[in-house]
N, C-alpha and C positions, 0 to 999 in steps of 0.2 A: 344503300339499297343495291347499287351496282355490284358491290362486293358480295352481298348475299346472293344475288342472281348468279354471279360467277361461281360461287360455291355450289349452288344448286345444279348448274350446268355440268360442273365437274363430277358431281355425284351421279348425274344421269349418264354421263359418258362411261363411267366405270360400273354401271349396273347392268345386269343381264335381263332386266324386265322391260326397259324403256323401248328399245328398237323392236324386240319381238311383240311387245304390247301394241306399239304403234302400227306395225304391219298387220297384226290381227284385226285392229279396227279398220284399216284400209281394206283388208280382205272381206270383212263383214259388209262394208259399204259397197264394195264391188259386187258382192253376191246380191245385195238388195237392188242395186241398179240394174244388173242384167236380168234379174227376175222381173223387175218392173218393165223392162224392154220386152221380155217375152210375153208378159200379160198384154202389153199394148199391141203387139203384132199377132196375138193368138188368132188362129184360124186363117191367117194369110199364107200365101205361097212362100216357102222357105227353101226353094230349090238352090239358092246360093250357098247354102250350108253343106250341100252335097250329102255325104253319108250321115253327117250329124243330124240332119232332119229326119232320118229314119230310126233314130233311137227311140224305143218305146219305154214305157214306165219301168218294166223289169230290167231292161238293159241299162237305163239311166241309174237305177238304184244299185245295180251290180258295179257299174263303173265308179260311181261316186263313193260307194262303200269301200271298194278296193283302194282307191286313192287316199281316202281318209285314214284307213287303218295303216297303210304303208307310211303315210306322212307322220302320224303320231309315233309310230315305231321308230322311224329314222330320227325324229326329234329327240327321242330318248337316247338313241345311239350318239347323236351329236353332243348331247349333254354329258354322256359318259366319257366321250373322247376329251371333251373340254376339262372335265374334272381330273382325268389322268394327266393331261398336259399341265394343269395348274399345280398338281401335287408334285410332279417332276420338277417344275420350275422353282417351286418353293424350296425343295430340298437341295437343288444344285446351285441356284442363283440367288436365293434369299427371298423371304416372304415379302419384303418391301417392293419387289418387282411384280407382285400379283396384279396391282391395278393396271400396269402396262399390258398384261395379257388380257385382262377383263375388258378393256376398252378396245380390243381389236374388233373392228367393225365387220370383218369377214365372218367371224364366228357368230356374232349377234345377228347379222343379216341372214345367214343360212338357217339359224334357229327360228328367226321370225318368219321366213318364207314357209318353212314346214308347219309351224303352228298356224300361220294364216291359211295355208292350204287346207289343213284339217278343219278349221272353223268354216271356211268357205264351202267345203264339201258338205258339212253337216247342215248348214243353212239351205244350201241348194237341194239337198236330199229331202229336207222337210217340205219343200215346195212341190215335190213330185206327188201327184195324186192320181188314183185310178179307182175310185169308189163311187157307188151310186150312179153309175153310168156316165160319170164325169171324169174325163182324162185330161191331165195337164202335165206336160213335160217341158220344162224351161230349156229349150234347145240351146239358146245362147249361153245360159249359165252352165249347162253341162259341158259345152265346148270350152268355156273358160276354165272349168275344173280340170279338163284334160290338159290344157296348155299350162296351167299352174303345176300340174304333176310333172310335165316335161321340164319346166324351168327348175323345179326343186331337184330333179335328178341331176341336171347340169351343175347346179350350185353345190351339190354333194361332192361331185368330182373335184370341183374347184377347192372345196374345203380340205379334202385330203391333201391336195398339193400345197395349200397355204400352210397347214399345220406342219407338214414335213419340212417346209422351208423355214418357217418362223422359229421352230425349236432349236435351230442351229445357233451356237453361241455367238457367232459373228453378227447374225441378224438381230439377236436380242440386244447385243451391245450397241448396234447401230440405232435401234429404236430408242434406247435410253439416251444415247448421245444426241439424237434429234430432239428429244424432249428438253435436254439440257440447253442446247443451242436456242431453241424457241423461248425457253424461260429467260435466258440472258438477253435476247433481243427484245422481249416484252418488258422486262424490268429495267434494262439499261439501254434505252433507245437512242440516246444522243452520242455523237462522236466527241472525242476529247478535243479541246482547244488548247493552244499554247498558253502555259502559265495558269491553267485552271486548277483550282484547289480540289482536292479529293477528300472524302470522309476520313481517310488516314491522317491528313493534315488537320482537319477540323477536330478530330478526336483529342488532339493535344492543345487545342485552343479554347478560350473561354470568352464567348461573346456576351458581354454584360447585358446588352439589349435583348438577347434572345433566350437566356436561360433564367428560369424563375428560381425562387428559393424553395427547395423541396420541403424544408421544415414548415413553411407557411402554407404549402399547397395542400389540396384535398386529395387523399389517397383514393384511387379508383380501384375497387376490389374486383377480382375475377369472378364472373358469375358461375363458372364451372371449371373443373380441372380438365386439362387437355392440352393439345398442341395448338398453337396459334396458326390457323390456316390462312387467314387473310386479314388485312387491316384497311379500312376505308379511310385512307389519308385525306382525300378531298372532302369527304363528309366531316371529318374531324376538324379540318381547317375552317370549313364553313361554320361549324358549330362553335368553335372557339372565337371566330370573328363576330358572330352574332351576339355572344354573351360577353365579349371583351375579356377573354381569359387566355392563358397559355397552357397548352397540354404538353407534357413531357412523357413520352413512352419509355417504359422500362423493358420492353420486349419487342420482338419482331417475328414475322412468320417463320415457323420452325422451332421456336422456343416452347418449352413446356411451362404452363402456368398452373398454379394451385388455387383451388377454391378459397375465396376470401382473402387471398394475398394480393398486395398491390401490383397491378400491371401497368399503372400510369399514375401521374400526379397532375392535377389541374389547379391553377391558382390565378388570382388570389382566392383563398379559401372562402372568403365571404360571399363570392359570387357563385359558388358551386353548391347546389342543393342535391338532395338524393335523386330527384328526377333527372337532373342534368348528368349526375354521375352514372346513373343507369343507362342513359342515352350514349354516353361516351363508351361505357363498357360494351354496349351492344354493337358498336362499330368495330370491335375487335372480335373477329369470328374464331371460335375455338372448336375443335373436333377431336375424334379419337386417333387420328393419324395425320402425318404431314402430307402436304401436296406441293407440287412444283409450280403452281400458278404464280405465287408471289415469293416462293422460297427456292431460288436457284440452287442453293447449297444442298437441298434434298436430292435433286437430280445428280449432283456431284457425288453425294454419299451413295446413291444407287450404283453408280459405276465403280466407286471404291469398294463397295460390298462385294460386287462380282469379282473384282480383282483379288481381294483378301481371301474370299472363299476358294478361288482358284489356286492360291498359294498355300492353302491348308494341307496338312499331310494326307488327309483323307481323299482329296481330289488331285492335288499335285499337277496342276495344269498351267504352267507358267506362260504358255502361248496366249491363253485367254487374258492373263494379267497384262501382257505386252499390248494386246489389242485395246484394253481399257486405258492404259497409259497413253497410247496414241490418241484416243478419243478425248481424253482429259486435256492433253496438250493442245489439241485443235480448239477445244472450248476456251481454254485460257488465252490462246492467240486472239480469239474473237473478243473476249472480255478486255483484252489490252487496248482495243480500239473503241471502247465504250466509256461513257461517262457514268461514274457512280454518283447517284443523286446526292445532293447536299442533305445533311441531317436537319437543316433548318428550313421549314416550309412556311411561306409568307402568304398573307391574304392580299386582296387587290390593292390595299393601301400600302403595302410594303412592310407591314408589321409581322414579326415572327409569331406564328400562332401554334405551330406544332414542332416539337423537337423529337426526332425519331432515333431509333437505335439502328444505324445503317450498316450495310455490308461494307467491308473494306477489302482492298486487294489482298492484304496479308491474310485475312481470314479465309478467303476463297482459296488461295494458294495452299494454305495449311490443310484445309479440308480435302483438297485434291491429292496431296502428296504424303501427308504424315503417316496415315495408317498403312498405305502401301509400302512405304519405306521401312516401317517397323516390322511388317510381315515378310519382307523380302530378305530376311537374314539367311545367308547361304545361297541366295539366288543371284549369281553374278549377272545373268542376262537381264534380269529385272532392274538391278541397280544401274547397269549400263544404259538401259532404255530411259530410266528416270533422268540420268545426266544428259542424255541426248535431247530429251524433252525440254529440260531447263535451257540448254544451249539454243534450241530452235526458237523457244518463246523469247529468249533474251535478244535475238537478232532483230526483233521488231522495235518500233518507237514506243518505249514503255514509260509510264509515269515513274518517278523515282521510288515511291512506296512499293510499287509492283516489282521493280528491279531489286530492291532490298529484300523483299520477301523471297524472291527466287534465289538470291545470294544465300540467305539463311538456310534454304532447303539444300542447296549445293553443299554447303559446309556440313550440314547434318548427314547427308549421304556419304560424303567423304569420311567423316568421323565414324560413322556406323560400320564401315568396311574394315576398320583396323583389325588385323589378325585373321580375317575371314578367309583370305585367298592366299595360301602359302606358295602356290605355283607361280613362278616368275612370269609366265605368259599371261596368266589371269591378272596378276598385279599390274603388268605393263599396260594391258588393255584398259584396266580401270583408271590408272593414272593418266592415260592419254585422254579419256573422256572427261576426267576432272579438269585437266588443263583446258580442254576445249570449252567446257561450260564456263569457267571463270574468264577465259578470254572473251567469250561472247558477252558476259555480264559487264566486263570492263570496257568493251568497245564503245566508242563515241557514235551517237546516232544523231 
């Protein structure tokens, strides 16, 4: 249940209707409240309002109509600006970064204030009456509409500043890097301890007490095709403990699964019926796109995509690629001090109930460096920065699998540069970075 709620929250964050819709409801409630206050104080002295107490029916209608028409017009302008920014971001930085733009609260807030102001003015306008000898002008509500108009104008100025700053490449990369660091902290919260095993070690081991016989297990088929967005591991452990079974996942968040194909096995098969299989499958949430909530590699791939696009002949912006490498190196330094969770999850009695397909240090390092290294052919500055990043990460206290993954990357970078840089100065600079990287990898910590 918690996993499904998390997915719902992430969907709301990247939607353009939630905050504007919420603010529209707040505006409607505010209009109803102020109109009720005006009804309650009708006929009393309102000298405290100053000039607002002098607004007549025609003046109130004119004021509210002007604010409402301006608000809905500017709301359309804000939407148009947003679409232009999204189109530009998709073309230059990649379509997978669109959710990062869509969840920008500044744009949603400004849109919501203008939509709310429009609705507020409409409701207040409907309360103004001057027929059959009865005149009612909700002075408090009219004053509230004027204040909302001033607030909307100030937020429009802020929006122009926010958009002009956020579309800069460095700010976009910083935003994606912040998501990556948050994903690493959320998914790998514990610090490493001396001698602790990692999933890289466990991947080569076979725990007879923990692994079931896949041939005898019941295959859990995917309910739909799509990307695994989240897995309710705690729910699966509780479910397996309740029924006395072992569940072995064949996928993790970020993997693509196919309708009807096995995404897990549960055994012994005799204890697994169709209802239980459907419950297990329901704990594995799939959707049309990847998210970074339980998939830190997705945020890695977002930064890598920006770097690879920057290195393409059509854009040819190596400085953006260097910025991405710096951010990836910072994230890997953070990961180096984190504990990659065990692939074996146990219940309260200590029995293994769930075998996951875990992340490994080698997998994350490969995801961060492989595509950039392959796209950096002929870009000496990028290859030098990759080697500098390897050396900087290696200076920390790393688990051995992490260090070996970095060593593999350093060797690949060194081998990929063969024959690329005939100039002696370029080759000397490259060889110097190679030596520094391997020296850091070989250094005792």
